[in-house]
C-alpha positions in Angstrom: 0.0 0.0 0.0 1.5 3.4 -1.0 1.4 6.4 1.2 3.0 9.8 0.6 5.2 10.4 3.6 7.1 13.5 4.7 9.0 13.2 7.9 11.6 10.6 8.8 10.4 8.3 11.7 13.2 7.2 14.0 13.6 5.4 17.3 16.9 6.9 18.4 16.5 10.0 20.5 19.8 11.3 19.3 18.6 11.0 15.7 15.4 12.7 16.4 17.1 15.7 18.0 19.3 16.0 15.0 16.3 15.8 12.8 14.6 18.5 14.8 17.4 20.9 13.9 16.5 20.4 10.2 12.7 20.6 10.7 12.3 23.7 8.6 13.7 22.0 5.6 11.2 19.1 5.8 8.1 19.0 3.6 4.5 18.1 4.7 2.4 16.6 2.0 -1.1 15.1 2.1 -1.4 11.3 2.1 -2.6 9.5 -0.9 -4.7 7.2 1.1 -8.3 7.9 2.1 -8.0 8.9 5.8 -11.4 10.5 6.0 -12.7 8.0 8.5 -11.0 6.7 11.7 -10.7 2.9 11.4 -11.3 0.4 14.3 -8.6 0.3 17.0 -7.5 -3.2 15.8 -8.0 -5.0 12.5 -6.8 -8.6 12.2 -7.4 -11.9 10.5 -8.7 -15.0 12.2 -5.8 -16.9 13.8 -3.5 -14.0 13.8 -2.7 -11.4 16.4 -2.3 -7.8 15.4 0.4 -5.6 17.0 -0.6 -3.3 19.8 0.5 0.3 20.1 -0.3 3.2 22.4 -0.2 6.9 21.5 1.5 8.9 24.2 1.4 12.4 22.9 3.9 15.1 22.0 6.8 16.7 23.8 8.3 19.1 23.1 6.1 21.2 20.9 7.3 24.3 19.0 5.5 26.8 16.9 5.9 24.8 13.7 6.9 21.2 14.8 6.2 18.6 17.4 8.0 15.5 18.6 5.5 12.7 18.7 5.8 9.8 21.2 4.2 6.3 21.3 4.9 2.8 22.5 4.9 -0.5 20.6 3.5 -2.7 23.3 3.4 -6.0 21.4 4.2 -7.1 17.9 1.5 -9.8 17.8 2.2 -12.8 15.6 4.1 -11.0 12.9 7.9 -11.3 12.5 8.1 -7.6 11.6 5.8 -4.6 11.8 5.7 -1.1 10.3 4.9 1.8 12.6 4.1 5.4 11.8 2.2 8.4 13.0 -0.8 10.1 11.5 -1.8 13.7 12.3 -4.1 16.5 11.2 -6.3 19.3 12.4 -9.2 16.9 12.7 -9.5 13.2 13.6 -9.5 12.5 9.9 -5.8 13.2 10.1 -4.4 13.5 6.5 -0.7 13.5 7.1 1.7 10.7 8.0 5.3 10.1 9.0 7.4 7.6 7.1 7.1 3.9 7.9 9.6 2.4 10.3 10.0 -1.4 9.9 10.8 -3.2 13.1 11.8 -6.8 13.5 11.8 -6.8 17.3 10.3 -4.6 20.0 12.6 -1.7 20.9 13.8 -1.6 24.5 12.3 0.5 26.0 9.4 0.1 23.5 9.2 3.9 22.8 8.7 5.2 19.3 9.4 8.7 18.2 8.3 10.7 15.1 8.5 14.3 14.0 5.7 16.4 12.6 6.8 19.5 10.8 5.6 22.7 9.1 2.7 22.9 11.6 0.7 26.1 12.3 1.6 28.0 15.5 -0.9 28.0 18.3 -3.0 25.3 16.7 -4.5 22.0 18.0 -3.7 18.8 16.1 -5.0 15.2 16.4 -2.3 12.6 16.4 -2.2 8.8 16.7 0.3 5.9 16.1 -0.4 3.1 13.7 1.3 -0.4 13.6 0.9 -2.8 10.7 1.8 -6.5 11.0 -0.6 -9.5 11.1 -3.3 -6.9 11.2 -3.4 -3.2 11.9 -3.5 -1.5 15.3 -4.4 2.1 15.9 -3.3 4.0 19.0 -5.6 6.3 20.8 -6.4 9.7 19.3 -4.5 12.4 21.2 -4.9 16.2 20.9 -1.7 18.3 21.0 -1.2 22.0 20.5 1.7 24.0 19.0 2.9 27.0 21.0 2.4 30.5 19.7 5.1 32.1 17.5 7.3 34.1 19.8 7.0 37.9 19.4 8.7 40.9 20.8 7.4 44.5 20.5 9.4 47.7 21.1 7.5 49.9 23.5 10.1 52.7 24.0 11.5 54.5 22.1 8.7 53.9 19.6 8.8 57.3 17.8 8.7 61.0 18.8 11.0 60.8 21.9 13.9 63.2 22.3 16.9 61.8 24.2 20.1 63.6 25.1 23.5 62.1 24.4 25.4 61.3 27.6 22.2 60.5 29.6 20.8 57.2 30.7 17.5 56.1 29.0 15.3 53.0 29.3 14.6 50.9 26.3 11.5 48.8 26.9 9.6 46.0 25.1 7.0 43.4 25.6 7.2 39.7 24.5 5.2 36.6 24.0 6.7 33.1 23.9 10.4 34.2 23.7 12.5 32.4 26.3 16.1 33.7 25.7 18.0 37.0 25.8 17.5 39.7 23.2 19.9 41.6 20.9 19.4 45.4 20.8 20.6 47.6 18.0 20.6 51.3 17.3 19.4 52.1 13.7 20.2 55.4 12.1 18.3 55.8 8.8 18.3 52.3 7.5 21.8 51.4 8.7 22.9 49.8 12.0 24.7 52.5 13.9 25.9 50.5 16.9 25.2 47.4 18.9 23.7 48.4 22.2 23.5 44.9 23.7 24.3 41.4 22.4 22.5 39.6 25.2 20.1 41.6 27.3 17.8 39.5 29.6 14.4 39.0 27.9 12.5 40.2 31.0 9.8 38.9 33.3 6.1 38.2 32.8 6.1 39.5 29.2 7.9 42.7 29.9 11.6 43.6 29.5 13.8 46.7 29.7 17.4 47.8 29.3 19.1 50.8 30.8 21.2 52.5 28.0 23.8 55.2 28.6 23.8 57.1 25.3 27.4 57.7 24.2 28.2 61.4 24.5 29.9 61.2 21.1 26.8 59.9 19.3 25.9 62.1 16.3 22.8 64.1 16.8 19.9 63.2 14.6 16.2 62.7 14.2 16.3 59.5 12.3 17.1 56.9 15.0 15.2 53.7 15.8 15.7 50.7 18.1 15.7 47.1 16.9 15.2 44.2 19.2 15.7 40.5 18.2 15.7 37.3 20.1 19.2 35.9 20.4 18.0 32.3 20.0 14.9 33.2 18.0 15.8 35.5 15.2 12.3 35.4 13.8 11.2 37.1 17.0 12.1 40.8 16.1 10.7 44.3 16.1 11.8 47.8 15.3 10.5 51.2 16.6 7.4 52.2 14.5 8.7 55.7 14.0 12.0 57.6 14.5 13.1 59.3 17.7 15.7 62.1 18.2 19.0 62.2 19.9 20.4 65.6 20.7 23.7 66.9 22.2 22.0 69.2 24.7 
């Protein structure tokens, strides 16, 4: 039976973590099978015993990918089984990982799979499937991706007038970001200087940085502040409008 697959299915945790680093380069394609109806939990022929699998869930989850977990509890009467995950925004699923053939139960019997190119802050149905002397379907589990991290410059955000040589507070809000931030001073459309390469992100969604403006800084009315997550470069924002730095 042919299925279009899109993410490598592995049992080695080391391999999964390496694959997670490449998640953005993976493709997610619809399956060619009819997955519009959820089959029975176990399908097997008389005199044969189907494998048995259990869907555990997902951990960790990110904005656009999730590491899926399951267990192969029993191989049944087959000498080998193929195990894979199905997922989608409904319990009709529609997407699958690549088959992993197994000739013996892994020890421990934990199975891993990676779902990629997911939508941030979205719920997904997932389950594991094992095919041997019959087919076993794990329980349907609902997981949710985390929101895309964001940072928003609060001050200076346009119209402020700061004096060179004084101490001023750069402030921002954030959602989902967990690491430090990179702060740059922009003059016109060019980076004028690096203010901080690793300022603490803040607490409870709010962050700030005390900046002593160099007394030698050129006066101008075309300055902006740019803030970017050190570990999350997609999490970035720049002052909406320019602010002024004077020498008086």
